[in-house]
N, C-alpha and C positions, 0 to 999 in steps of 0.2 A: 458673479458667482458661478463656479464650475458646474457643468452639467453632470447629472447622475452617471455613475460608471458601474459597470457590471462585468464580472469575470467568472468563469467556471473552470474547474480542474477535475480531471478524471480520477477514478480509483486506480488501483494497481493490483496486480497479483503476481506472486513469485512462482516461477516454473520450477526452479531448483536452487539450492544453496542456502535456503533459510536457516537460521541459527548459526551454521558453520560460517556465514558471512561476517559475523561479529569477530571472528577469530582469524580474519584474513583470507578466507576461502572465497573464490569468486561466486557470484549469484547471477542468475538471469531472471529478469522480470519484465512484464509487459503492462502497458496501460489497459484499463478496462473502461471503455468509453460509454458503456451502457449505463453507468451510474456516474454522479458527479456532485461536487460541492460547488455552490454558487454563492458569491458575495457581491452585494450591491452597496455602493457608497453614494450618499447624497447629503446635500447641505441641510444643516439643522441649526439656523441662526440663533435660536433660543437656547440651545444646549451649551452649557459652559464647557463641557468636555466632549466625550464621544458616547453617543447612545448606542447601545449594542442590542440588537434584536435577534433572538435565537428561537424562533417558534418551533423548530424541529429538532433541537438539541436537548437531549434528556439531562435533567439536573440543573437547568438554568431557568430563570424567570424569562418571560418573553421580552422584556425590556429592562435594561439596567444601565448604570453608568459604568463604562469600562474602567475608569480610574479608581473606582471603589472596590474592584477586584484585587485579590492578593498579587503581589509582584510576580509570583511564579505561575499565575494563571496563563494558560496557553493563548487565549485571545488577547489579553493584554500584552503578553510577550511579543505576539506577532505584530501588533501595532507599533510597539516600541522599537523592534527591529526594523520594520519597514520605514519608520521615521528616520533611522540612521542610514539605512541603505539609500534611501531616496534623498538624503540631504535636507530634510525638512525640520523646521522648528516644531515645537510640541503640537501634535495634531489635536484639533479641537473644532467645535461647531459642525460636527457631522454625525450622521447616523449610518452605522454599518449593519446591514441585514444579512444573515447567513442561513441558507437552507442546504440540505443535503439528502441525496437518496442513497448514500453509501452507508451500509450498516456499520454501527459502531462496535469496536472491539471484535471485528471479524476477520482481520487480516487483509482488508482491501484498502488500507491506507487512509482511512477517513479523517484522522487528525492532520496528516500532511496535506491532504487535499484542501481542507478548510483553510489552512495557513497559506497555502499557495494562491488560493483564489482571493483571499483577503489582501495579500501583498500586491497582486497584479491589479485588483480593482482600486486600491489606493494609489498605485503608480498612475493608472489611467485617469483617475479623478484629479490628481495634482499635476498632470501633464508631464510626468517624468518617464524616462526610459529605464527599463530594468531588464536585465538579460536572464535567460534561463539559469545560468550558473549562479547569479546573484540571488534569484528566488530560491534555488536549491540550497545554498549556504544558509540563508535566513531560516528556511523551514527546518533545516537540520538542527539548529539551536532550539527551536521550539520542540522538536522531537525528543530532545533530552528530557523535557517534562513529561511527555507521554510514556517513554520507554526506558528511561534511565541511562542505558548504554546503547543507543540506537546504532544500527549497522550503517545507516546512510543510504539504504537503497530505496526506502519509501519516498524520501524527499527528492531523490534523483530521478526515478522513473516518472513521478508525478509532475515534477517541474519541467522535465523535457518532453513529457507526453509521448514518448517513443519507446520501443523495446531497448533494454539496455543490458550490457554486461558490466557488472560492477564489482570492484574489489576495494575494500576499505583501505584507505591510506594510499591508494594508487589512483583511483579516479574512475570515470565512467567512460564507456565506449558505447556509442549509440549504434545499435545494430541495424542492418539493412536485410530484412528477410527476403529470400529468393522465391519462396513459395508460401501461399496462403495456408494458415491452419487455424482450426477453431477450437475454442475452449468452452466447456460447460462448467459453471461454478456453482457448487451447492453449499448453501448455508446451513449448518447444523442448528442454528438457533441458540447455541450455547455460547455465551460471551467468552472471548479468549484474549484478555488484555496481554499484549506482547510483553509489557513490562514484567509481568508475572512469570512467564515461561523463560524469558531471557535471563531474569534474575535467578531462577531455579538452576538453569544450566551453568551460569557463572559461579554460583555457590558450589555446585558439584565439581566443576572444573578445578576450582582453587582448593577444594578439600581433598578428595582422593580419586577424582575422576579423569585426570588429565590424560593418562595413557589410553583409557577406553575411549574417551571422546576424540582424542587426536586421531586414532585409527579410523574412526568413522568420518571425521572431517576430511581426511586425505581421500577416502573413497568418494565423498561428495564433491571434492575438488575435481576429480577426474570426470564426474558426471557433468559438472557445469561447464567444463572446457569442451567436452564432446558436443553438448547440447548447443553451445555458442556456435561452434563451427558448422554444425548441421543446419541451424536456422539460416546461416549466411550462404550455405552452398545448396540449400533446397533439399536436403536429405532428412529433415527432422522427423518426418512421418514414417521413415523406414523402420520396420520392426525392431531391428538391433539397436537403434537409437532411441526411439520414443519409449521403449520398455525400460530404459535407464531410469525414467521417472518412477516406475514401480520400485525399483531398487532403492531410490532416494527415500521413498515413503517408508520402506521397511527399515532403513537406517535411522530415520527419525522416530519410528515406533520403538526401536531398541533404546532410543534416548528418552523414552517415556513421554513422548510429545503427541502421541495419538490419543484417541478416546473411543469408547464404544460407539458414539454418535458418528465419528469420522470413519471408523471401520465399516460401519453399516453403509454409509454412503459410497465409500470407495468400492466395496464389494458389489453394490447395486450398479454402479457405473461400469465396472469391468464386465459384469454379467450381461449388460445391455449392449455391449459391443465397443465400449471405449478402448482405445488403443493403450491407454495407460491412465491411472488415477492415483492421486496422492493428496495428502493434507498440504495446505499452503499457508505460510505465514507463521504465527506464534504457535499453532497447534493447541491440543488439549480441548478443542472446540473450534469455534470459528468456521472457516471455509475449507472446502476441498476442491480440487480441480480435476476435470477429466479431459484428456485430449482425445478428440473424436474425429473419425473420417469426415471428410467434407460431405455435407448434406445429410449426415446422420445425427446431427446435434439434437434434433427434436426428440428422437427416440430415447437418447440418453437423459435428456432433460425430464422427459415424462417418467422415466424409471426413478430418477432422484426424487421427484415429487411424490411418487408412490411410496418411496422408501422413508418419507417423513422429512424431507428437506424443507426448511422454513421458507426459503426463497431460492430460486434458481436463475442464474444469469447466463446468457450466451454471448461470447465476445469473439471477434475475429481479428487475427493479426494478419495484416495485409502487407504485400511486397511494397 
């Protein structure tokens, strides 16, 4: 009988390029290792199928039979895709337990992190090798359930667990930062399902918004390209570069992707000394990010808490 296996996957945050990335514009994202989804797989000889334990996942009973869930359930889809990738017969007689410290529907990639952790834990339990790219491809298929038309960035940065430069249809480039920088992430406490905001932009784009949106997507393209090169040459924190993230926020706000809660936290971070601050992810709620001078993150984090942030995370991107 195989030994229990456990795997964790980090959250993620988008620095720039969200929404535009769905339309072929590059995006830059980094892992958030301060939060994670964890999956544990262990033998359950008495189970006919797969017992799924989800004590921290809202909307699910704590224990249930995986194969009783609908075909398009993301947990069931994850297991069935892992079965294909790992070359296994029908998976059965196990228990999968999932816990997560990543806020749901907040732009931190909670769904992708859960799927990645489950896939790796299953691979470890059954003694199979699985590459980062294989995990990413499988998680992308599950992301279609969560987001409708996913960009591919969540599954990529979470599966590779490294900063990435991503362009849909082209692929991923793992970045090598030359200098450390710090991010403070503020959670508005307002759920922000990416599927909703991506769908809104898609409908607008195909109705009468193509020209308006394409103009902003091209400006975001230039921002992402500059940020990518600055991360790799160590100039990201220079004012003329990092301030581009403020411009990215303004463009997203013009696309009706901000909210009063986000604007409040963005303003608080800037007033407390952040070099730049913007919404991140789906928008209309969820999370914002502040890029802060080294050793100044505590002051910005305190300002966000005082401004009403539900949760505040600090993460560091290391060379």
